[in-house]
Each structure stands twice: as structure tokens, then as C-alpha cells.
N, C-alpha and C positions, 0 to 999 in steps of 0.2 A: 401513644401506647404502640409498643413493638406488635409487629405481626406475630400471630399464633405461630407455635413451633411447625405445626403439621398443617400445612394448606390444604383443606378440603373446601368445596364448596360451601358447606355449613359454618365453618370457621371464617372463612374469608366472607362471607355475607354477613355476619355476625360483626365483624371489624369494620365492614364497609358502613353500616347502620351506624356503629359506635362512633368512628372516626372520621368518617367523610360524610355524614348526614345522608345515605342513602335510605329510599323509602321503596318499598313494593310497588308504588305507583308508578316509579320509574321503568322504562323497558330495559332488564337486565342486559341484553345484546349491546343495547345502545350507549349503557354506563361503562360497559367493559371494554368497548371498543374504543370509546373517547378515553379513558383511562389508559389504557395500552397506548394509543397513539401520544399523549400528554408524556407518559414514560420513556417511550422510545424517543421522543422528541428532547427528552433531559440527559440522555443517555452517553453524550458526546462530553466527556468532563471537561470543564473549565474554559468552553468555548462561547463566545456570545452569539445568542440564539435570534434568530430572523422572527421577529413578533409579525411581520407583514404576511410571512407564509402561512405559519400556523394559526394565527388569529386575527387574520384578514386585516392587520393594522389597528385592532383594538388592544392596546397594550395596557389598560386598565383591566379588561378582563381576563387578562394572560397574569397580571400581578395578581389577582386573587386566586386564580386556581394555582398557581405555584406557592402562594401563602399557605392553600389549604394542604397540597401536598408536603410542604415542609411542616406545617404544624402537625401533620400526620406521620412524620418520620419517615417520609419515602424519597425527599430529596434534600439536599443541602448546597448551600451555596458559599462563593468566598466573600467579596467585597459587594456585589449586587445581586440581589435576587434573579437579574436577566440572563445569569451564567449559572444556573442550577445544574447538577448532577448528580446520579441516582446514587443512594447510601445503600448497605447491604440489604435493608428490607424492602427498597424500590428494587433492587435488582431482582429480589426474590419473587416480588410481586409481579414484576412483568415477565420472569421467567414462566410463574404460573398461568399467566393470562395467555400467554403464547401456546402452553400447551394442552390448554382445554378447547372444548367445543364451545364458544363464545355464544352462539346461538340457542344452546340448549343446556346449559351448566346448572341453570336453577329451574328447568322444568320439570313438572310433576310428573 
């Protein structure tokens, strides 16, 4: 499902829960930091990615993460999932993550 038109903490939080399985028991700043890191890693178009750097050689974990991002409509890939690139929603979400204070975005 596409990201909401307007990206607000509430709309993004609801989308995370619905599309990526986010739960309030997960520290929000950890979630956003990791998701931002993954999206940044996918930001270079059609370039073979170095799994050993981002995933410490655990390619299986990398494939699970990339498949989840693709299923959520944030990345796409050509002939292999190991060469992901951001689609429009992935770019919008990365820009939003960069624009918020990750440590306080969902604090009451």
C-alpha cells in the first residue's frame, strides 16, 4: 500500500504498523534509525550492494529486510534483489525520516 499523501507522525506510524509490522514495544528511534539506514543503503540506483558492510555478511537477513521493503512499496529492483533502489515512496519516506527528530517524533 502506498504511503499516505501527507506524512505526519500519526500517518507514518499507522502505515508502519500496517505495512511493516511496527509495534509500540519497539523503541521508535531504533526503528526509524534502522529504516533510514536501510533506505539510504538502497539510495544508489542499480549498484551491487555490499552486504558485508551493512549486514555483517548475513545475506539471509539482508534478503528478508529487502523483501519487506519491496513488499511495502519502498524499493524496487531489476534482475536481483541484491541491487535495490528507492522508488518514489521510498524517497519520500527517507526524506521524511531525515526531516524529523528521530529521538522524539513519537514521544507524548
